[in-house]
N, C-alpha and C positions, 0 to 999 in steps of 0.2 A: 534551552537547558541541556547540559550534557547528560547522556545516559549514564546510569550508575549501576554497577554490579556488586552483589554481595559475594565475597570470596569465601570458599569453604575448602578446607584441606583435610584429606583422609589419611588415616594411619592404621597399621596393624602392628601390634607390640613387638613381635620378634623380627621385624624389618628395621633397617637403620633409621632411627629417629633423627639423626643428624641431618638428614635430607630435608626435613620439614622447614627448618629455619631458612635455608637458602631458597626453598620453594616460595615461602611467603614474600621474600624480597623479589624474586624473579617474576612471579605472576603479577604482583602489584605494579612492578615497574613496566611490564609489558602492557598492562591495561592502560596505565597513564600515558605511555608513549603512543598508544593507538588513539588517544584523544578522549578517553572515557574516565569517569570517576569510579571510585570503588569504596566500599566499606568492608572492614576486616575485623573480626572478633579479636579482642586482646589476646596476646600470646599466652598470658598466664591464666586465661579462663579454663584451659584444659591442660593436661599434663605436659604435652610437648608443643602446644600451639596448634594442634590438629584434633580431629574427632576420631576417637578409637572405640568408645564404648557407648552403650545406650544412654548411660547417665550423661556422658559428655554431649551426646546428640541432643538430649532434652535441654541441656544448658544452652547449646547453640540455637535450638528452636526458640527458646525464650528470648535470647539476644536478638535473633532475627525479627521476632514479633515486635520487639521494642523499636525497630527501625522500619516497620511496615510503611509503605508509601514512598520510601526513599530509593528503593532499588527496583530496577526493571527486569533483572534476571539474576540467576545464581551461576557462578562458575565453580564447579566441583572439580578441584584439582587433586590428582592422585600422585604425590611424590613417590609413594610406594604402593603396595597392594591395596590398602584401604579396607576398613571394616564396613560391611554392608548394613549391619544392624544399627550402627551409629549413624550411618548416612540416612537411612529411612526415618529414624527417629528425629533427625535434625531437619529434614526437608519435606516430609510428607505433607505439611500444610503451608509450604512457602508461597504457593499461589502464583508463581511466575515460572517462565521457562528456565530449564536447567541445562547448562552445557557441561558435559563430562569430558575432562581433559586428563590424559594419562601421560606421565613422563616416559621417555624411552630409556632403555638400558643402553650402556655404552660398552663396546668391545674394549677389553682391557680393564674394565671395572665390574667384573661379574663375581667378585669374591663376596663373602658374607657381609662385609662392612659397606658394600656399595650397591649390591644387586637390589633392584627395585621390585621386579615382578608386577609392575603397574599394568603391563600388557594383559596379564591374567586377571588382575583385580578389577579391571574395568568391566570384564564380562560379569563378574559377581555382582557388582553394583547394578548393572543393567538388568540382570536376571531378577534381582529382588525388586527393583523399581517396577519391572513389568508385572511381577506377581501382585504388587500393591496398586497397579494401575496408575502409577505416578508418571506422567509424561516427561520426557527428557530428550535432549538433542545430542547426537553424536555425529561427528564429521570426519572426513578423511584428512590425514592418515590416522590410523588407530592410536598411535602414540606420537606426541609432538612436544618438543621443548618450547617453553614460553619465549625463548630468544629466537626461535626459528620464524622467518617471515610467514611461513604457512600458518602459524598460530595467529598472527595478526589477521590473515585472511579469514580464518575460522571465526575470530572474534567479531570481525565486521559483518560476516554473514549472520552470526548469532544475534548481533545487535539489531539487524534488520528484521529477523524473525521476532524479536522482542517487541519492536515497534508495531509490527502488524498485529501481533497477539494483543498487545495493550490497547491499540486503537480500535480493534474490531470486537473485543469482548462485549462492549456495550457502546453503541453510537446511534445517532439520529439522522434521518434523511428527511428533508422537506420536499414534498411533492406539490409544486405550485401549478394547480390546474389538474383536471381529470385527464385520463388517457383519451386521446382522440379516438372516436369510433372506428376510424379507418385503419388504426394500427393495433389489431389484436395481438400482433407479434410481441408487444412489450408488456403483456399482462404479467402480474405477479401476485403472490399470496402473502398478505400482511401477517397473518397468523403464523405461517411458517417462519417468516423473517423474525418475528418477535421471539420465537423459541430459541433463536440463535442470538438474542440480545440486540437485534436491529429494530429500532422503533421508527415508524413512518408517521410523520405529521403531514396532514393533507390540508390544502387551502384552495378555495375556489377562485377562479380567475376574476370573478366579480368583485371579490374582496381586494385583489391586487389592483384592479382598475379603479376601485373607489379610493384606495390609498394614493394611487397616482394622481387622481383628480384633486386631492387635498393639498398636494405640494404646489406652492407658487413657483413661477419660473425663476424667481430670484432667491429662492430659499437657499440657505448656506449649504445644505446637503446636496442639493441639485447642482449648484455651482461647483462644488468640490468634485462631484461625480463627473461633470462635464470636463473639468480640468484634467482629471485622471484619465479619462478616455482619449482626449485629444493628445495627451502626452504619450499614451500607450501605443496608438496606431495612427495611420494616416486617415484623417477624417475630413480633409479639405473639400471633398465633393458633397458632403452631407448637408442638406438644407438646414437652416438654423432651427426651424420648428421640430424637425426630426431629431436633431441633436439634443434638443431640450427633452423630447419624449424619451429618448434612450437614457438620458441622465436621470430622469424621474424614476424609470423602471429600475435602474441600477440602485438608486437610493432606497426604493421600496424593498428590493431583494436583500439589501444589507440590513434593513429593519427586521425582516423575517428572521434572518440568520441570528441577529443579536437577541431578539425577543425570545426565540425558542431554542437558542443554543444549538443550532443545527451544525452538524459536521459536514454535510453534503446537501446539495439540492438537485432536483431534476425539474424541468420546466416544460409545460405545454407551450410549444413555440409557434404553433399555427393552428387555425387560420385567424383566430380572434385577435392576436397581436397585430396582424396586418389590417383587418377590417375595422377594428376599434381604434387602435393607436397609430396605425400607418407605419409600423416598424417591424423589423425582424431582430430578435434579441441575440443573434449569434455572437456578436462582438462582446456582449455583456458576459456570456458564458466563457468566452476566451479569456477575458480579463480576470474573471473570478478564478479560473484554473491557474493562471499565472500568479495570482495572489495566494495560492495555496488552499483555496476553497473549492473542493471538487464540485463540478457542475456538468450535468448531462442534459441533453435536449430530448424532445419527443416523449417526455415522461418515461424514459428508459431508466427506471430506477435500478434495475439489476446491473446495468453498465456502470452506474455510479458506484455501486458496491465494489466492483472490480477496479475502477479508477482509484477509489479510496485505498484499497489494499496495496496497489502498486505505488501510489504516492507515499504511503507509509514505508514501504520497503526501500524505495530509491531516494526519497527526499526531493523528488523532482515532479513537475506537473505531468499529468496524464491526459488522455483524450478518448472520446467516444467517436468511433468512425464506422462508416458503412463498409461492408465487403462489397465493393462497388463495380469494378470493371476488370476484365481480363487485360493483360499487358501483351498485346500482339499474340504470338503463338508460343510464348514462354510459359510452360505449365506451372512453374514454381514462383511466378510473379503475379501480383495483383495490385490494382490501385485501391488504396484505402482512402476514403474521402468523407468530408462533411462540409456543410455550407459555409462554415466559418467560425465554429465554436472551439477550434483547436487552439491551445495555448500558444501564444506567439513565440515563446522560448523554444518550441518544438519546430518552428518554421525557419526557413532560410533567411528571413529578415522581417521587417515590419510588413504587415498586411495593408490592405486598402479597403475601407468600408464602402460598400456599393449597395445599390438597390437590388435586392435579391432577385436573380433572374427568373426563377420559377414563378414568383408572385408578380413580377413586373410584366410577365407575358400577358396576364389578364387584367392587371391593375397597376399600371405604371406609377411609381412613386410611393407605393404602400409597403415596400419591403426593405427600407433602408436599415442596414445593420449587419449584412453579411461581411465578415472580415476575410477577404480573399487573399490567398497566398499559396505557398508550397511547403510541404513538410521536408525538413532537412534529413540528411543521411545519418542514421545512428542505429546501433544494436538495440533491439526492442523485444519486449514480451507482449504477447496478446492473450487476452483472457476474457471470459464472460461466465455468467451463471444463470440458472433458472430455478424456480420454485415448482416442484412437482411431487405429488404424493407425499407431502409433508416434509420433503427433504430439500436442502439447498445444495445444488450440484454445480460444480465448476469444471471448466476445461482450462488448461494453461499450456502455452507453447512459446517458442522463441523463434525469432527471425531477425531481419534487419531491413531498415529503410535504405534504399539505394540512392545514388545520385542521378538516376535516370531522369531525363527532362520530360515533363508533361507539357504538351502544347499549350500556348497561352489562351486559346479559345476554351479550354476546359475550365468551367467556372468553379468557384468555391475554393476549398483548401484540400489538396490531396497530395499523396506521395506514393511512390512505387515501393512495395514491400516484397521481399524475397523470403519465402518459407519453403524449406525442403519438404517434399512429399505433399504439397498443397492440395492437389486434386483429390487424393484419398481423404485428407482431413476435411475438406469441404463436404464430401459425401457423408462422412460421419456426423459432422455438425448439423447438416440439414436433416438427416434421418433421426437425430436425437432431440430435435425440437429446440435448438438454440436459435437465437434471434439473428436478424440481418446486420446487427451491429457487433463490433468487438471493441473492447477497451484496450488501449496500448499504453505501455510504460517504458521509460528509458532504462536500457541495460537488460542483461539477461538475469531474470529474477525467478525463473521457474522453481529452482530448488528451494529458495526462500519461501515462496508462496505455498508450495506443497508441504513443507515442514510445518509452517504456521497453520495451514488449513486442516491438514489431516491429523497431526500429532496433538495440537493444542485446542483448536476451535471446533473440531467435530464435523467439518464440512466433508461432503463427498467430492472427490476429484476424479473425473473420467479421463481415461487415456484416449487420445485421438490419433 
């Protein structure tokens, strides 16, 4: 579904009302051209088709309430100065992010019939919204015409903020299995998460294994999962019984997601998967992430939260990776790696499912499921969070995956990332109690995440 924005137009009586009609046409056209839907109050609902007074603001609020659920954000457009009392009356209870856009004045059109003063009026709107604690978004430049390509950039960034806010106000994560005792690094506080609208549904691995045992080898869901996996990546070396076991676990995970309406999952991936079922579930998480269902390993639920935020922002799969290896003597480069849970669309090509080398060392044949490959070059964002002292605290940074070649003997799925000032950042992360994983997303998303996290969702974001 296309994202939809409610359009609001502000006015102040002694400024030229003739500018409002053209603004209604220009803003709506720009929104449509950018690929979004919009709703717009009838022009005759107010005196000039814009909100000028408290009474008109209340009328707009009633109109907006009648469309609740249809719009993801509000675009507050200021063709001229705009009245702050009407604006707060109209939008105080809108319940969605608000983008404030102000028209620029033009040299040669500064006479009384054409001068807008939107530059100044934007400050007044912001001031009053701040007084009322009504969150809003403002982007550079301070004034921008809807026909300017910069407005389209602003609109796309705002749309991403709206997706993150809408998706993260209330969502559910399924924890399949308990945290392994060996990994205290991935501990989290459920009560803190619930305060932020994040519900955790927990399931014991014994329940997962029981569900797996109930599936026949020729069950339609198992056959469909096997077909999906073999089309997804190279499974030619996987023994038939291990392929069936992987397909059954895939079907069971899908059942959990459907039954409990889970937005994300995190999975206890060792050592019971290997000792009981004789598989590693890396490829299953890889395929889920490419399907748009966020999935992290090692019960790293906090990484799943970050993966989800970046998937909402970018519309592309994300990954949970280890801060794993230095890259020679280059201080700003690091190998980010995991065994094979990385979405294949983030890789240079199809992976190959292998017997997980770490488990094969002590139990050959019990770890089939690692999807090995290499991460492709792309601009990326890295982020993670922690629950501590009742707060949900994030870090966010940007870098890029390079096309540096990692030797073929390096197992799993890894890529070389370049991050400016990496060494100092690593010291900060380590001293601040962040985990050995980081989540990565496609594109530079830091400004989007910071806006959504700090302005609308109430998360703490730490500078690193």
